[in-house]
C-alpha positions as CSV (number, residue, x, y, z in Angstrom):
1,X,-15.1,-3.3,-8.8
2,X,-14.7,-6.2,-10.8
3,X,-14.0,-9.1,-10.4
4,X,-10.8,-9.5,-12.0
5,X,-9.6,-6.7,-10.6
6,X,-10.1,-6.7,-7.2
7,X,-8.4,-10.5,-7.7
8,X,-5.4,-8.5,-9.3
9,X,-5.4,-6.2,-6.6
10,X,-4.9,-8.7,-3.8
11,X,-2.9,-11.1,-6.3
12,X,-1.1,-7.6,-6.4
13,X,-0.9,-6.6,-2.3
14,X,0.2,-10.1,-1.2
15,X,3.2,-9.8,-3.7
16,X,4.2,-7.1,-2.0
17,X,4.3,-7.9,1.2
18,X,6.0,-11.3,0.0
19,X,8.6,-8.6,-1.1
20,X,8.5,-7.1,1.7
21,X,9.1,-10.3,4.1
22,X,11.9,-11.8,1.6
23,X,13.5,-8.4,1.9
24,X,13.7,-7.8,5.5
25,X,14.6,-11.0,6.0
26,X,17.4,-11.0,4.3
27,X,18.2,-7.9,6.2
28,X,18.2,-9.9,9.3
29,X,20.3,-11.9,8.6
30,X,22.7,-9.9,7.4
31,X,23.3,-8.0,10.0
32,X,22.6,-10.4,12.3
33,X,25.9,-11.5,10.0
34,X,27.9,-8.9,11.2
35,X,31.5,-8.8,13.7
36,X,30.0,-8.9,17.3
37,X,31.4,-5.2,18.2
38,X,29.3,-4.3,16.0
39,X,26.3,-5.6,17.0
40,X,27.1,-4.8,20.0
41,X,27.7,-1.2,19.3
42,X,23.9,-0.8,17.5
43,X,22.2,-2.7,20.5
44,X,21.4,-5.2,18.5
45,X,19.4,-7.5,18.9
46,X,17.8,-5.5,22.1
47,X,16.9,-2.2,20.0
48,X,15.3,-4.5,17.3
49,X,13.0,-6.9,19.1
50,X,11.6,-4.0,21.6
51,X,10.9,-1.8,18.0
52,X,9.8,-5.1,15.9
53,X,6.9,-5.9,18.5
54,X,5.3,-2.2,17.4
55,X,5.3,-3.6,13.0
56,X,3.0,-5.6,11.7
57,X,5.1,-8.2,9.3
């Protein structure tokens, strides 16, 4: 792999991860804005926090 190609791959990976983090953050904000009774039904944020510790963002 040449230098420009590896640089492009690194940039593409960075961009993809940044986009995934942005979408994740938007989802968190949207779910957090739901009414309290719905949050309770889905187990928010307790269930999310237990699941989150297994993921790397």
